[in-house]
BATIDO-416090 format. One line per field, with one value per residue (C-alpha): residue number from 0; residue in one letter; x, y, z. Coordinates in steps of 0.05 Angstrom, whole numbers, plus 5000, padded with zeros to 4 digits. Example, Ala and Ser with C-alpha at 12.3 -4.5 7.8 and 13.67 -1.06 7.14 Angstrom:
! residues 2
k: 0	1
r: A	S
px: 5246	5273
py: 4910	4979
pz: 5156	5143
***
This chain:
! residues 705
k: 0	1	2	3	4	5	6	7	8	9	10	11	12	13	14	15	16	17	18	19	20	21	22	23	24	25	26	27	28	29	30	31	32	33	34	35	36	37	38	39	40	41	42	43	44	45	46	47	48	49	50	51	52	53	54	55	56	57	58	59	60	61	62	63	64	65	66	67	68	69	70	71	72	73	74	75	76	77	78	79	80	81	82	83	84	85	86	87	88	89	90	91	92	93	94	95	96	97	98	99	100	101	102	103	104	105	106	107	108	109	110	111	112	113	114	115	116	117	118	119	120	121	122	123	124	125	126	127	128	129	130	131	132	133	134	135	136	137	138	139	140	141	142	143	144	145	146	147	148	149	150	151	152	153	154	155	156	157	158	159	160	161	162	163	164	165	166	167	168	169	170	171	172	173	174	175	176	177	178	179	180	181	182	183	184	185	186	187	188	189	190	191	192	193	194	195	196	197	198	199	200	201	202	203	204	205	206	207	208	209	210	211	212	213	214	215	216	217	218	219	220	221	222	223	224	225	226	227	228	229	230	231	232	233	234	235	236	237	238	239	240	241	242	243	244	245	246	247	248	249	250	251	252	253	254	255	256	257	258	259	260	261	262	263	264	265	266	267	268	269	270	271	272	273	274	275	276	277	278	279	280	281	282	283	284	285	286	287	288	289	290	291	292	293	294	295	296	297	298	299	300	301	302	303	304	305	306	307	308	309	310	311	312	313	314	315	316	317	318	319	320	321	322	323	324	325	326	327	328	329	330	331	332	333	334	335	336	337	338	339	340	341	342	343	344	345	346	347	348	349	350	351	352	353	354	355	356	357	358	359	360	361	362	363	364	365	366	367	368	369	370	371	372	373	374	375	376	377	378	379	380	381	382	383	384	385	386	387	388	389	390	391	392	393	394	395	396	397	398	399	400	401	402	403	404	405	406	407	408	409	410	411	412	413	414	415	416	417	418	419	420	421	422	423	424	425	426	427	428	429	430	431	432	433	434	435	436	437	438	439	440	441	442	443	444	445	446	447	448	449	450	451	452	453	454	455	456	457	458	459	460	461	462	463	464	465	466	467	468	469	470	471	472	473	474	475	476	477	478	479	480	481	482	483	484	485	486	487	488	489	490	491	492	493	494	495	496	497	498	499	500	501	502	503	504	505	506	507	508	509	510	511	512	513	514	515	516	517	518	519	520	521	522	523	524	525	526	527	528	529	530	531	532	533	534	535	536	537	538	539	540	541	542	543	544	545	546	547	548	549	550	551	552	553	554	555	556	557	558	559	560	561	562	563	564	565	566	567	568	569	570	571	572	573	574	575	576	577	578	579	580	581	582	583	584	585	586	587	588	589	590	591	592	593	594	595	596	597	598	599	600	601	602	603	604	605	606	607	608	609	610	611	612	613	614	615	616	617	618	619	620	621	622	623	624	625	626	627	628	629	630	631	632	633	634	635	636	637	638	639	640	641	642	643	644	645	646	647	648	649	650	651	652	653	654	655	656	657	658	659	660	661	662	663	664	665	666	667	668	669	670	671	672	673	674	675	676	677	678	679	680	681	682	683	684	685	686	687	688	689	690	691	692	693	694	695	696	697	698	699	700	701	702	703	704
r: M	I	R	A	P	G	I	N	G	L	L	G	A	L	R	T	A	R	Q	V	L	S	G	R	N	A	F	Q	D	L	A	Q	I	E	V	A	R	L	A	A	S	T	S	L	G	H	R	D	P	G	V	Q	L	E	P	L	D	L	H	R	V	S	S	A	A	L	W	W	L	A	C	R	R	A	K	R	Q	L	Q	Q	G	A	E	V	N	L	E	L	C	K	L	S	F	L	V	I	L	A	G	K	L	R	E	L	G	P	L	R	G	L	S	F	R	L	A	G	W	D	V	K	N	W	M	Q	T	A	L	R	G	A	L	L	D	G	K	V	I	P	G	T	K	N	G	I	T	A	R	M	L	M	M	C	K	V	E	A	S	T	V	C	S	Q	E	P	T	A	T	A	Q	F	D	R	L	W	L	F	V	F	E	A	D	L	L	E	K	E	L	R	A	R	N	A	F	Q	R	A	L	T	Q	A	F	Q	D	G	E	Q	L	H	F	T	E	A	E	L	A	G	V	P	E	Q	F	K	K	R	F	T	G	P	L	Q	R	W	Q	K	G	R	F	K	I	P	V	G	R	E	A	M	N	Y	I	V	P	Y	C	S	V	S	S	T	R	H	Q	L	F	E	A	Y	Y	R	R	F	G	S	D	F	H	A	S	A	L	E	L	L	R	A	R	Q	Q	L	A	K	Q	L	G	F	R	C	W	A	D	Y	E	L	R	P	L	S	E	V	A	Q	D	S	H	A	A	S	K	L	F	E	D	C	W	R	H	L	E	P	A	V	A	S	A	V	Q	K	M	K	G	K	A	G	V	L	Q	Q	P	D	E	A	Y	Y	W	T	L	H	G	R	A	V	E	A	L	K	L	A	E	Y	L	P	A	E	Q	A	L	E	R	L	V	D	V	L	G	R	A	C	N	I	T	F	R	A	L	P	A	R	S	W	W	Q	T	G	W	H	S	G	V	R	C	F	E	V	L	D	G	P	P	L	G	I	A	A	G	G	G	R	C	L	G	Y	V	Y	V	E	L	Y	G	T	W	R	G	T	R	P	L	A	P	G	A	L	L	L	A	P	G	H	V	Y	L	G	L	H	L	Q	A	P	S	M	G	M	T	K	L	L	T	P	E	D	A	T	M	M	A	H	E	L	G	H	A	V	H	M	L	C	F	S	G	S	A	Q	E	F	Q	D	L	P	L	D	L	L	E	L	P	S	T	F	A	E	V	L	A	T	K	P	E	V	V	G	E	Y	A	R	H	H	Q	S	G	D	G	P	P	N	S	L	L	Q	V	A	Q	A	N	P	N	F	F	A	Q	K	L	Q	S	W	N	V	S	L	G	L	H	S	D	F	D	A	F	A	A	T	P	S	E	L	Q	D	R	A	V	S	L	W	Q	R	Y	S	K	V	A	A	S	G	S	F	S	P	L	G	E	D	A	G	G	C	L	A	L	G	A	N	Q	V	A	Y	L	L	C	Y	L	R	T	A	T	L	L	R	G	K	S	A	Q	G	K	S	A	L	K	R	W	L	S	P	D	A	A	G	K	L	R	A	Q	L	L	D	Q	R	F	N	S	E	R	L	A	T	L	L	P	T	L	Q	E	E	G	M	S	Q	L	P	H	P	L	P	P	L	P	S	E	S	K	P	G	L	F	Q	N	L	R
px: 7172	7231	7266	7267	7241	7235	7202	7160	7137	7113	7079	7048	7019	6989	6958	6930	6899	6869	6835	6809	6780	6749	6717	6751	6794	6832	6834	6759	6749	6790	6754	6687	6708	6729	6661	6623	6661	6647	6572	6571	6609	6564	6498	6510	6573	6609	6641	6596	6588	6582	6653	6697	6772	6828	6904	6929	6964	7012	7014	6941	6955	7018	6987	6983	6933	6885	6891	6877	6816	6789	6796	6764	6703	6695	6700	6647	6600	6607	6591	6530	6501	6519	6524	6577	6604	6613	6644	6690	6709	6725	6767	6805	6818	6848	6894	6918	6925	6969	7016	7023	7036	7087	7123	7120	7143	7089	7066	7124	7150	7134	7065	7043	7068	7031	6967	6976	6971	6904	6877	6901	6864	6801	6803	6813	6758	6708	6723	6723	6654	6626	6652	6623	6556	6554	6552	6616	6621	6684	6673	6618	6618	6636	6695	6742	6801	6814	6883	6852	6806	6866	6899	6843	6863	6813	6841	6823	6801	6741	6703	6733	6675	6621	6575	6589	6531	6553	6623	6598	6559	6621	6662	6610	6607	6680	6727	6797	6836	6898	6966	6983	7053	7070	7049	7091	7149	7145	7143	7204	7242	7223	7247	7312	7325	7309	7359	7412	7396	7400	7466	7496	7471	7501	7573	7625	7700	7734	7776	7827	7829	7866	7835	7860	7829	7761	7766	7697	7659	7621	7644	7576	7581	7653	7631	7582	7642	7685	7679	7705	7771	7783	7780	7850	7874	7865	7868	7855	7787	7761	7703	7660	7637	7562	7501	7516	7586	7554	7503	7547	7618	7615	7567	7610	7683	7722	7778	7763	7807	7769	7702	7726	7755	7690	7648	7686	7689	7614	7590	7636	7586	7533	7562	7537	7505	7466	7439	7422	7375	7342	7334	7299	7250	7236	7227	7177	7137	7139	7112	7059	7036	7024	6983	6942	6926	6973	7028	7079	7084	7083	7015	6988	7011	6994	6923	6890	6923	6895	6882	6942	6988	6947	6998	7073	7067	7025	7072	7132	7098	7083	7157	7175	7126	7152	7225	7210	7191	7246	7305	7320	7331	7374	7415	7427	7452	7497	7527	7546	7577	7618	7643	7671	7694	7716	7699	7641	7647	7593	7633	7637	7564	7536	7589	7574	7499	7512	7547	7493	7435	7456	7462	7510	7453	7408	7456	7449	7373	7382	7402	7330	7301	7310	7273	7226	7205	7200	7153	7107	7105	7096	7035	7007	7017	6987	6928	6914	6917	6869	6823	6848	6884	6944	6946	7009	6994	7038	7096	7084	7130	7136	7107	7042	7033	7080	7110	7182	7199	7222	7151	7110	7035	6987	6912	6881	6816	6768	6771	6825	6879	6860	6805	6764	6738	6807	6811	6739	6717	6709	6770	6793	6846	6918	6986	7047	7111	7177	7230	7292	7306	7339	7309	7301	7372	7377	7344	7291	7308	7254	7207	7135	7064	7026	6950	6949	6874	6817	6840	6911	6970	7044	7097	7168	7214	7278	7323	7392	7388	7432	7491	7478	7468	7463	7404	7379	7377	7337	7359	7305	7297	7284	7231	7195	7198	7166	7112	7100	7089	7045	7003	6993	6971	6920	6891	6886	6849	6802	6782	6709	6711	6742	6816	6806	6771	6830	6879	6845	6850	6896	6967	6960	6902	6936	6998	6963	6951	7022	7052	7010	7037	7108	7106	7070	7127	7177	7142	7183	7122	7108	7180	7178	7120	7156	7230	7260	7332	7349	7381	7353	7283	7288	7260	7308	7328	7292	7354	7347	7272	7281	7330	7278	7246	7262	7314	7316	7361	7308	7259	7314	7335	7263	7252	7317	7296	7224	7244	7292	7237	7185	7231	7255	7183	7156	7197	7256	7258	7285	7285	7332	7378	7442	7461	7508	7454	7407	7458	7468	7394	7385	7441	7410	7342	7376	7416	7353	7341	7413	7456	7520	7549	7547	7613	7633	7625	7558	7495	7430	7404	7455	7414	7340	7324	7340	7286	7238	7251	7235	7170	7147	7131	7078	7123	7096	7039	7084	7094	7019	7014	7067	7030	6963	6995	7026	6957	6924	6975	6977	6902	6871	6886	6835	6858	6904	6906	6975	6989	7002	6934	6901	6935	6923	6854	6794	6758	6814	6822	6748	6750	6811	6775	6710	6738	6797	6812	6742	6718	6700	6722	6706	6752	6716	6742	6805	6767	6733	6802	6832	6817	6820	6767	6719	6651	6608	6573	6617	6631	6697	6690	6725	6785	6760	6801	6787	6834	6899	6894	6933	6975	6999	7063	7093	7066	7106	7174	7170	7190	7245	7304
py: 3790	3796	3730	3724	3653	3660	3728	3716	3648	3679	3738	3693	3648	3708	3736	3668	3661	3730	3715	3648	3679	3738	3692	3730	3695	3739	3682	3674	3749	3750	3688	3722	3782	3735	3699	3766	3790	3725	3731	3805	3795	3737	3773	3848	3855	3899	3895	3886	3957	3927	3902	3945	3942	3959	3952	3881	3864	3807	3789	3767	3719	3687	3629	3560	3541	3597	3580	3506	3526	3570	3513	3464	3509	3513	3437	3429	3476	3432	3370	3404	3417	3490	3522	3478	3529	3584	3539	3507	3576	3595	3532	3538	3612	3594	3543	3593	3648	3602	3591	3666	3679	3623	3658	3724	3696	3698	3625	3577	3521	3450	3465	3497	3437	3388	3430	3433	3357	3358	3416	3386	3322	3360	3401	3341	3301	3358	3378	3306	3295	3360	3343	3273	3299	3351	3408	3439	3444	3472	3530	3560	3614	3571	3607	3548	3562	3515	3502	3480	3432	3402	3390	3343	3270	3214	3144	3099	3046	3090	3064	2994	2961	3002	2973	2993	3042	3073	3078	3114	3162	3174	3189	3239	3274	3269	3313	3293	3236	3275	3247	3296	3268	3297	3366	3360	3335	3396	3441	3408	3413	3487	3503	3465	3503	3570	3554	3536	3600	3643	3611	3623	3695	3711	3733	3678	3681	3748	3780	3834	3897	3963	4031	4033	3966	3992	4056	4083	4050	4105	4116	4099	4029	4017	4034	3975	3929	3965	3941	3978	3940	3952	4027	4025	3994	4053	4036	3962	3929	3859	3846	3785	3749	3749	3782	3850	3852	3837	3892	3947	3934	3903	3954	4013	3989	4016	3964	3905	3855	3869	3857	3792	3767	3780	3751	3685	3678	3691	3641	3587	3586	3557	3488	3418	3413	3477	3455	3387	3421	3458	3391	3361	3418	3411	3336	3344	3395	3354	3293	3334	3367	3299	3278	3342	3327	3376	3365	3404	3449	3512	3494	3483	3550	3589	3562	3617	3674	3715	3675	3707	3669	3610	3555	3550	3557	3620	3650	3636	3670	3730	3735	3732	3786	3832	3818	3838	3908	3911	3883	3945	3988	3934	3923	3997	4004	3943	3969	4034	3994	3954	4019	4036	3967	3936	3864	3865	3806	3786	3805	3876	3881	3908	3963	3988	3986	4030	4081	4076	4078	4139	4100	4152	4204	4153	4155	4230	4222	4178	4242	4263	4197	4191	4127	4151	4215	4181	4129	4184	4221	4157	4137	4207	4201	4132	4156	4210	4158	4112	4158	4133	4164	4135	4161	4146	4121	4142	4095	4045	3997	3922	3914	3946	3916	3858	3894	3915	3989	3988	3973	4034	4027	4064	4067	4067	4107	4110	4178	4221	4254	4323	4372	4388	4316	4284	4220	4223	4158	4088	4050	4001	3970	3976	3969	3948	3969	3939	3980	3943	3870	3875	3821	3756	3739	3721	3772	3742	3740	3790	3840	3819	3837	3790	3793	3768	3775	3819	3891	3875	3876	3867	3895	3868	3913	3883	3943	3945	3988	4050	4057	4091	4166	4160	4173	4116	4138	4098	4083	4095	4019	4018	4072	4036	3971	4006	4033	3963	3933	3991	3977	3907	3934	3981	3925	3877	3929	3955	3885	3876	3800	3757	3741	3670	3695	3742	3683	3648	3708	3699	3726	3776	3808	3805	3840	3893	3945	3937	3942	4004	4036	4016	4045	4107	4120	4121	4176	4241	4282	4235	4230	4305	4294	4248	4264	4316	4327	4294	4359	4419	4392	4417	4379	4346	4383	4365	4329	4276	4264	4219	4169	4128	4104	4035	4027	3972	3929	3927	3890	3849	3822	3807	3768	3729	3708	3694	3653	3610	3594	3581	3537	3494	3483	3464	3425	3406	3333	3340	3265	3250	3310	3320	3383	3405	3394	3437	3493	3487	3489	3549	3586	3573	3599	3661	3672	3677	3748	3771	3806	3788	3718	3681	3667	3594	3598	3635	3606	3644	3617	3663	3721	3737	3673	3634	3670	3663	3588	3583	3622	3580	3587	3641	3702	3721	3750	3810	3823	3824	3874	3919	3918	3935	3990	4023	4025	4053	4108	4128	4140	4202	4270	4325	4387	4429	4376	4350	4276	4285	4317	4262	4206	4235	4264	4241	4221	4174	4147	4133	4093	4054	4038	4018	3978	3944	3954	3948	3895	3826	3785	3711	3680	3613	3612	3575	3511	3511	3510	3450	3383	3348	3395	3398	3367	3343	3402	3454	3512	3549	3621	3674	3714	3775	3826	3847	3824	3862	3918	3905	3968	3950	3915	3970	4021	3991	3994	4054	4106	4069	4115
pz: 5129	5176	5190	5266	5281	5356	5358	5296	5323	5388	5355	5303	5357	5393	5330	5312	5381	5375	5309	5334	5398	5361	5309	5253	5202	5152	5101	5104	5097	5033	5006	5020	4979	4922	4924	4926	4865	4828	4844	4825	4759	4741	4753	4752	4711	4762	4830	4891	4920	4990	4992	5037	5027	5075	5070	5076	5141	5126	5199	5194	5136	5162	5201	5169	5223	5205	5131	5146	5188	5132	5082	5131	5139	5064	5061	5116	5079	5017	5058	5087	5018	5008	4939	4906	4857	4909	4962	4911	4887	4958	4970	4904	4919	4986	4953	4902	4955	4997	4937	4928	5002	5002	4944	4980	5047	5101	5094	5100	5144	5162	5190	5124	5084	5128	5124	5048	5041	5076	5035	4969	4983	5003	4940	4894	4927	4926	4854	4830	4860	4832	4762	4764	4789	4734	4785	4756	4681	4649	4603	4647	4701	4761	4791	4781	4735	4677	4706	4772	4734	4699	4766	4787	4783	4771	4774	4715	4764	4782	4722	4715	4751	4717	4664	4592	4590	4655	4628	4566	4610	4653	4591	4569	4637	4655	4617	4634	4666	4684	4701	4757	4762	4693	4716	4779	4737	4693	4754	4784	4718	4711	4782	4770	4705	4738	4794	4742	4704	4766	4786	4717	4715	4783	4794	4788	4778	4782	4727	4742	4700	4703	4694	4622	4606	4629	4587	4569	4626	4665	4736	4765	4734	4757	4828	4825	4824	4876	4947	5009	5009	4934	4942	4970	4905	4859	4785	4797	4790	4805	4758	4776	4713	4710	4679	4711	4679	4611	4622	4651	4626	4557	4525	4547	4548	4489	4496	4450	4488	4553	4518	4488	4554	4592	4535	4533	4609	4616	4564	4592	4651	4604	4594	4585	4655	4644	4576	4606	4656	4597	4562	4622	4622	4548	4555	4612	4572	4509	4546	4581	4516	4484	4545	4538	4465	4431	4379	4420	4481	4438	4408	4478	4505	4442	4437	4480	4441	4383	4319	4285	4332	4356	4340	4328	4252	4257	4309	4265	4206	4250	4269	4195	4176	4231	4213	4141	4166	4219	4180	4138	4200	4233	4170	4161	4232	4228	4163	4198	4255	4207	4178	4247	4269	4204	4220	4270	4318	4367	4431	4402	4380	4445	4447	4377	4389	4450	4406	4353	4402	4443	4507	4535	4530	4565	4624	4626	4628	4690	4727	4719	4745	4821	4839	4894	4859	4790	4820	4848	4782	4741	4781	4770	4694	4693	4735	4683	4628	4664	4704	4771	4830	4866	4938	4977	5047	5106	5118	5173	5208	5200	5270	5246	5177	5165	5104	5113	5112	5039	5013	4990	4996	4950	4955	4886	4878	4820	4786	4754	4797	4772	4789	4851	4860	4851	4889	4911	4879	4909	4930	4877	4922	4944	4910	4951	4914	4934	4898	4923	4934	5003	5047	5009	4990	4916	4871	4824	4750	4732	4764	4772	4793	4838	4849	4921	4931	4905	4913	4934	4885	4902	4855	4863	4822	4851	4836	4867	4929	4931	4978	5044	5035	4959	4913	4870	4797	4746	4676	4623	4620	4695	4688	4631	4670	4729	4684	4656	4725	4747	4685	4711	4778	4747	4705	4764	4807	4752	4726	4744	4755	4808	4817	4791	4729	4716	4716	4657	4610	4549	4558	4500	4538	4607	4580	4538	4593	4620	4550	4537	4601	4583	4513	4537	4586	4529	4489	4492	4511	4570	4593	4603	4651	4701	4692	4740	4759	4826	4852	4816	4801	4729	4671	4620	4556	4492	4467	4521	4515	4454	4485	4522	4457	4431	4376	4323	4367	4421	4377	4343	4411	4429	4364	4376	4447	4430	4369	4410	4460	4406	4364	4422	4445	4377	4325	4369	4393	4464	4477	4419	4430	4470	4508	4452	4400	4442	4442	4367	4354	4400	4363	4295	4320	4348	4285	4242	4268	4277	4225	4264	4263	4330	4366	4375	4451	4450	4481	4470	4537	4570	4544	4553	4514	4578	4617	4558	4557	4631	4622	4562	4488	4489	4490	4421	4463	4479	4405	4395	4452	4421	4355	4387	4430	4369	4338	4401	4411	4338	4335	4304	4335	4337	4300	4344	4399	4419	4426	4501	4513	4473	4510	4579	4567	4609	4545	4522	4592	4597	4532	4557	4622	4589	4531	4565	4639	4668	4620	4645	4585	4573	4624	4615	4543	4562	4581	4512	4478	4514	4482	4549	4579	4520	4524	4467	4435	4469	4423	4425	4448	4405	4428	4467	4428	4356	4300	4291	4240	4176	4185	4255	4233	4191	4240	4298	4263	4217	4269	4305	4320
***
């Protein structure tokens, strides 16, 4: 949304008045679709065919007053004896929707905060009463997420005056007396750590280098650090110390002293205050995990995952098993690097991995990945892999839709994008793709997909916008990231249940379609389908098609970051530790999967491990998804049929849709796994996916380039 308080305030008031006078409320309309999908998935197993979708107008959902009215009507329906499950589902959906719109931008300000206090009290009161009356039972199809149930607070004084028998009955009916302040404490600590992480990642002090000191750095990367005034100072560069310098200068600069200077300056940013904020987050989570009935935070977050990684010990064993298959490839590559470098030090490691991993050829492949055209071809490839059609809608102005001009809107239709009937199926929903982060100030740490409401998915890719008149070229990593987020969008739109049911699925299921799309986009045969030169339109030569595939260092870095987050959330006592002890422990966890000794100034939280720590301890879910994807793509080819034809065939796409994307899995399973939400006699539901095949681990790492 454009930030123009006066104009937006006036227009917002007019739009609110229009909806009130017409008797239409956009928030109520979205809630009705959610309830219809819940009812359809519960009884029929598929989406209600009567639901009609249309593109989301952000102007219509930017009024705190309309949101408050929609919540108030749901509350009144509850008071009048309406169906408790459906009305509570509607109210909880409106609460969750408001949080997403606040994150996106339309719902903000004092009026929204004041309305939020009212709605929060209504939700807690209604849910508390429904739980005590036995009208809402966790682990059943009631449209209330397990996380929402855990948010409900019941004061211990509620049962103090009850007779012993009544108290026993209460204990049997009631599932959880939750200390909501601990949850809020964890949220505040997480936000504080994310702010500290963002600040440390962003550009800080500037270092001055000459052209010779930046030898080897591609011109397109040096231009990122050259402002209009600096262009008059030819041969002199001011490089701000931050994550971008570590990503674009250190891996390519052939001058060792420059690499070491940037390395030391960058990790000085991760000092005692930064690690103190990480400690506060770990302490809040450790305390909350004990309250929830778990030994540690890792065990709490890993509980919903597949049995092979359902607690911290199992996850650690999985890391060890995978490292056993990966280590030979990493050790071989590092040995070759040492032959070139002599003594391989950590500040030089990224540079030698660049030489070993053909990153220069990857930059050449970027010439074939213009952002806008690559997006259009990627959605076509993904449509063929999933039997859906992405249809780009004509660009519309902010005045008409509330989305700024940089957002691309796609209508997603059921049916493959090929043949006479292409795009003739029912509308699954809409995807709003924001390529560049140009209007919200600080760029988020990572791209993301957000299921705003049934049939509406927002993708924030947060790429750096090109200079005026220039073409944005994607790196292979950008292209696979784009495919990953599009995979999320497809899953969110194809899922046959409600939005709230989707939220309670285990992470290794939620990330599987997106990981499948990501890995598919790295396959040489598939790269040739979406890569075209930004000027000539020709496809890339065969020598460049291989460079998008992951090398051993890709998975080694993943294991390092995941292991740091897992270890700090499991056996590390945050209450007894100091910031320096936290850094030492993080380094030892990182070192377990590194063949190069850590530098004395190094902090793993300055790498991807910092983002993993903010997200939690369940990042092993991504490893499970990579293992499953390797098995899916390996498959069995029919005689004479190429891998590309098999992956993008309607038959394979139909199986993917039926067995994964369209499936309504046991979303109520999460409540059966949490000790605080379990009732007497409640049986734990199994994980929705089959066990990992025994050959998946060696299969993932055997063909790494």
